[in-house]
N, C-alpha and C positions, 0 to 999 in steps of 0.2 A: 450398416453404419460405418463410416470411415474411422480408422484408428484414432486420428487426432480429434474427431468429434466425440469419441468415447472418452478420451482424456478430458475434454472440456466438460461434458456432462457429469462425469465421475467426480472430478475435482470440485465443480460447483456444488454438487450435492453434499459432499463431505464438508466443505468449508462453510456452506450455508447452515448445515445442521450444527456444526461446532460453534459458529458465531451466534446462532439463535439460542443455544444453550447458555452461552455467556450472557446474552441479552436478558434472560430470565433469572440467571443465577447472580447477577450483579444488581444491587438495589437501584431503583430509579434515581437518576441524577448523581449516581456515584461514579462520575467520570469528569475529567477536567473541563470546566466551563459548559457542561451539558445543559444546565438550566438556561444559560444565555442563548445557546444554539436552539433549544426547544422553543423559546419565546420568539426568536427570529423566524423559525420555520412556521410557527402558527401565524405570524404576521404576514409572511410571504404568501402563505396559502390563502390569505384573505385580501391579497392584492396590494399589500404594503411593502413595496420593494425597499423603501427607505422610510425613515421616520424623522422626527425632530431631534436635533442634537441637544443633549443636556450634559451637565458636568459628569454624570455617572455613566453615560452611554447614549443610546438612542431611545427615544420614547415612542412606543407603538400602542395601538389599541387592539387588545385581544380579550377573549373571555377570561373571567376572574381566575378560572382554574389554572391558566398558564402563568398567572402572576403568583399563585399559591405554590407552584412547583419549585420556584426559586428558593423556597424555604425547606424543601424536602431533606437536604443533607446537613442542615445546620447543627443537628445534635451529634453527628459523628465525624464530619469532615475534619481532617487534620488530627483526629484523636484515634489512633489505631486500636486502642484497647476497648473502644466503645462499639458494641454491636449497632446495626443499622435500624434499630426499631424506633424511629422518631414517631411521635404521636401528635399529628397536626389536626386541628379542628377548623374547618372552613368557617368564615364569618359571613359569607355571602353565598348566594346561589352560584353554582359552578359556571353557568353559562351567562352570568351577568357581564355586560361590557365593562372593561376595566383597562386602565392604563398600566403599562409595564415598561421597565427599563432593561435594555439588553446591550451589553458591550459589543455584541456582534452585529449591530445594526447596519454597519457599512460593508459587511461581507457580501461577496457576489451571491446573487439569489439562486443560481442554477441548482446546486445541491439541495437547498432548502425547498425548492419548488417540488421536488420529488418526495423527500422525507416528510414534508409538511402536510401531505394529503390526508393522512390519518387524523390530523387535528380537526378535520371537518366532520368527523364522527362525534357522537355524544361525548361530552367531556368526562374524563375519568382516567384511571391508571391504564385501562385497556388501550386507550388511544396512544399513550406513551410507549407501551410495549409494542404496539403496532408500528410506531415510528422506528423503533429499533430494528424490528424485523425487516421493514422496507429498506432501511439503510444496510442491513446485513445482506439482503438479496442483491442490492445494487453493487456494493463494494466487492463481495466475493465473486460476482460475475466477472469483474475486471481481473481478479487474480486467476480465475479459471481461463480467461482469455489469454493471459500471458503464458500459462502452461500449455495451452493448445498451440500457440505459436511455436514453442519448442518442439512439440510432438510432430509438427509439420516438417521439420528438418530431418526426420529419420530417427532411428534408434539413438537415444541420448542418455545412456546409463550413467555416464560420468557427470552429466550436467544437471540431472534432476535434483540431487541433493543441494546444489547451489541455489536453485530457485526456491526449494522448500526452506532452506536455511535463511532466505531473505524474509520469510514470514515469521518474524519474531513473535513471541507471545503478546508483546505490546501491539503489534499490528493486528493480530486476531482480536484482542480486546477492543481496539478502537473500531473495528468493523461492527462490533455489537452495540455501539453507542451512537447517539446523535451528535456528530462532530464532523465538520468538513475536512479535518485532517485525514479521516478514514478514506474518503474518496480521492484526496490528493495523493496519498501513499499508494493506494491500490491501482489507480489509473496510471500513476508513474511506473508501477511494476509492470503493467500491461505494455506500456509504451517502450520501456527498456527492452522487453522480450520481443515485441513485434518488430522494432527497428533493427535489432541485432539479427533476427531471423531474416528480415527482408534484405539486408545488405551483406551479411556474411554467408547466407545460404540462399542465394537467388534462385527463384523458381518462376519462370514466366507464366505458368498456369495460375499462380497465386498472387500475382502483383496487385491486381485490382482489389481482390477481397482483403488482402493484407492492408492495403492503404486505406480502405474504408474503415477497417477496425482501428488503424492508426488515427484516422480523423476523429472517430468517436472517443478514443482514449484521450487524445489531445484536448478535445473540447472540454471534457470533464476535468482534466488535469489543470489546464491553465486558468479555468474559471472556478477553481476551488478556493484559493486563498491569495492574499496579496503578493506573496513572494513566488507563487507558482510559475509565473512567466520566467523569472530568473532561473528557477530550478530546471524548467523545460529547456532553456538555452544550454545549460550545463550538460543536461542529458544528451541532447542532440550533438553537441560538440564532442562528447566522449565517444559516442557511437561512430561518428565520422572518423575520429582519430584511429579507431581500431578496425575499420572496415575498408575494403578496397575502393578507391575513389571511382573506378570504372563502374562498379555496381551502382553507386549513387547516380552517376551520369546516365546509365541505362534506364534507371527508374524514372528520372525526371524527364527523359525524352519521350517516354511512351504516352500516347494520348489518353490511355485509360487511367493514368495517374493524375491527370490535371484536375478533374472534378474533386476527388478527395483532398488533394493538396490545396485547392481553393477553399475548401471547408476549413482546413487547418489554419490558413491565413485569416479567414473571417473570425474564427474562434479566438485567435491570438489578438487580433485587433479589438474584438469585443472585450476581451479580458483587460487589455491595456486601457481601453476607453473607460471601463468601470473603475479601475484603480485611480486613473487621473481625474475622472469626473467626480468621484465621491471622496477623493483624498483618503482612501481606505488605509494607506500606509502612513498617513500623517501622524506625527507624534504630538502635535500641538506646539504652541509657542512658549509654554511655561517650562522653565528649567527647574524641575522638581528635585533633582539630585545633582547639585553643582559640583560635588566632589567626584562624581563619576565622569570625568572627562575621558577622552578617547584612550589614552595610554593606561590609566588605572583600570578602566573598564575592560580593556583588552586583556590585561594581566589577570583580572578576576575570572574572565570567561575562559582564558587559556587553562587555568588551573582547576576549573570546574568540570573538565572533560570526563573525569571518572564518574561524576554524577550524571552527565549527559549520556554516557554509554549505558548506565543502568536504566535510564529513562527510555532509551531506544529499545532495550531488550525486554524489560518488564518492571514497570513501576506504576501500579494500578491505582484506581480510585482517584482521590485528590492528591496524587503523588505521595500517599502515606502508606502504600502497601507494596513494598518492593519484594522482588524475588529473593529467596535465600541465596547465599553465596555459592553453595554447592550446585544449585540449579543453574546459576549463571555460568559456572565453570563447565558444566555438562553441555550447555548450549554453545559456549565458545569453542569447545573441542569439536563439536559437529560442524559448526558453520565455518570455522577457520580452515578445515581440511581442504575444501575446494579452493579457497583463495590461495593458500600456500602452494597447492599443487599447480594451479594456473600460473603463478609466478615462476615456478620451477620449469615448466615446459613451454610457456608462451614465447612468442617472438617479441622482438624489442618494442614494436609499436603496441602490442598487447600489454606488455608489462608497463610501458609508459602510461597507457590508458588506465590500468588498474591503480597505479600509484597516483595519477592525477586525480581520479575520482576520490580516492581516499584523502588526498591532500585538500581538495576543495571541501569535502565533508568536514574536515577539521578546521580549515581556515575561514570558511564563509561565515559560520556563526560568530567567530571572534570579531570579524570586521563589521558585520551587520549589527550585531548586538552592541559593540563598543561605540558605534556611531550614534546610537539612539539611547544609550543608558542614562545620559544626563537628563533626558526628558522622561523616560518611563521607569527607570530603575533597573534592577537585575531581574529580568523576567524570562530569559531564554530557557527552553526545555529541549532536551535531546530529540524528542519526537518531531520537532519542527523541521529537522534536516533529514528525516527518514526518506523522503522522496529521492534524495541524492544518494544517501548512504546505502540503500538497498541495491543500488547499481553496482556496488563492489562485488557481492556474491553472485548477482545475475550475470555481470560481465565475465567474472571468473568462470562461471558455468559454461558460457558460450566459448570461451577460450579452450577449456578442456574438451568440449564437444568437437570443435574444429580439429584439434590435434588428434583426437581419437579416430576421426574419419580419415586421417592421412597415413595411418600405419599401413605397412604392407599387407596385402590380402591374406597372406598366410598367418599373420598375427591377429587379424581382425576378430575372429571368433573368440580367441582367448582374452583379448582386451575388453570386448563387450561383456564376456562372462564375468571377469573380475570386476568391471564397473558395476554390473548388476548386483554382485554380492556386496560391494561397498555401499551401494544405494540402500540395500536392505538393512545393513547395520546402521547407517546414518539415519535412515527413516525411522528405525526403532528408537534411536536416541532422541531425535527431534520430537517424536510422538510422546515420549516420556516427559520431555520438558514441557510440552503443551499441557499434558495432564497435571503435572506438578503445579504449573502456574494457575490452572483452573481451580484446583483444590485449595491452594494457598489463598487465593482471593476469596473464594467462598467461605473458607474457615474464618477469615478476618471479619467478614460482615455478619456471619451467623453468631459467633461466640466472642469476637474480639481477638486481637492478635495473640494475647496470652491466655485465651480461654482453652478449654479442653478440646481434644479432637474426637472423642468418642462418646460425648454426652452433651446435652444442650444446657446452656446456662439459663437461669430463670428469666433473664431479659433477652434471650436469643431472638434474632431476626430470622424469619423463614421465607424463602422465595415462594412465588405462587405455585410452582411445581413441587410436589412432595420430594423430599430428599431421597426417599426410597426409589423414586423414579428418575430423578435428576442424575444421581451419581452413576448408576449403570449406563445411562445414555451418554454421559460424559466419557466414561471409560470406552464405550463402543465407538464414539466419534473420534477420540484420539487414536485408538487402535486403527481405525479406518484411515486416519491421516498417515500413519506409518505405512500401512498396507498400500495406500495410493502412491507413496514414494517408490516403493519396490516394484509395484505393478507398472507404473509409468516408465521406469527404467527398462522394462522388458517389452514395451509396445513396439511392434514391428514397423517397418518403413511404410509410408503411405502407399496405397495401391497405385500402380502405373496409370490407372484409368483417370487419375486426377489431371494428367497432362492433356486429356481430351478437351479441357476448357481453355487451352492455350490460345486458341483463336479469339476467344472472347476477351481475354485479358491482354492481348498483345503478343503475338508469336515472335520467336527469334528469327532474324534473317539467317543467322548462321549458328546452329546449335553446338558448334564445336566448343571445346574447353577454352576458358578465358585465359589466354596466355598472359594478358596484362596483369592478372592478379595472382598467377601461380607463383611468381617470384616472391610475393609478400606473404601470402597465406597458404601456399602449398596447393596441390591439386585437389579437385573436389573429391569428396568421399565416394566410396564404392556405390555404384548404382545411382548416383545423383547427377543431374544435369547441371552444367555451369552456363553462365551468361556468355555469349559469344564475344570473342576478343575484338571483332570488328563490327559485328551486327549490333543492332540496338532494338530495344523493345518498341513495339507499335509500328 
């Protein structure tokens, strides 16, 4: 098995297990808007892509059970001291046809068509856990795909912590729930990494396969939520800003690139058609908050950014279970290292790209939210901008990677060795943060936020997996997360045999180094081919 395939399967296994543990350790419906998304998924699985608009959302017809689940969190949501032991008694047979209201009724059905399949099983909590597991498998697949793209570019010890740092505890938490934000964030993660690998580390043998993965990630990304198309445009613009223009031209000229690029266009047109046709971004005509005109709303949003950052890193449940401050500081120390290092050694275009993505991450919520606040009120959450925000550490990782490949040959072993050691340290720190987040969230729902840590309260909630089994598995999964960071940093370069498929994906007319890009991004790394300066792909 090739080294980058080992990276893919290893990371998918680690992340899927970790996400699945979150799925069973978090009470059902203990996630922002999970009841609404569950009802939407059950409706889509039964062929109801849209329903009838009502004042509270969209009316759909689903089994009574999926109406009942909307009441699951009512006894503990927004009450951090209350364990999650709601006692609900059904008043009808669970499979009785029933009407339900979902605020997610106008959302694009692609994600729901996958996670909604378990709702066709007999009604019960088992179907809900199965939905979470399916969502975990789908979303962690895209994360592993992004890490595989990095591994295809050769040894990347300085870059691996950046990609791992983009996986905040909030991202892992969302992958364990039924929420289209999870697929939006993880598909964006894959797309960031795939495009940066494609254009900053060109390899003619991988053009076709990389672009088909780009097409898949783009399809799920742009069809996730209403703002996904805008986020995708920001992502592509940022990648083009920091990549050699000739690399982009070489890709679009190759015939092997045209079919996957056509899929990308179709996916984007379909996403735009859904948004326009359903008016899924519409706020209605009623001005419900006349005092929140643009400038006051922009000011409120601007000064709410400390809360948005907390929400992006770790604010679980119904935004009532935040990470402790010291855990946030530990995460900031680990994730900021790669970004600051990239700003220190990057070229001017790379620094400009990093600053631009950070600025858009900050400014876009202010503009978008302020323009809608007089209709909807103050509703923005930090996780909404995560598809763009994770681009900062991912882009920083690729900047460091490129710079590390450009050091003189005599220095290369030492640079790689130091990078691998740094990756081990940062991997251990990030794994600790993941474990702390898991335990803190579990404790809140078992005993309540102020409950004891070493004994069960009389009204404690217990997950379906015994704590004696769940806790060792969580420890093992988070340790495996840290080990995967250190291991990936030491993965060797792909075997030269990979180049044997170059004829299939469009061979280079001239395999010489790309003189057109050397001035901007330096010479290719040791042992890596570059796109020809005059030749083109295909």
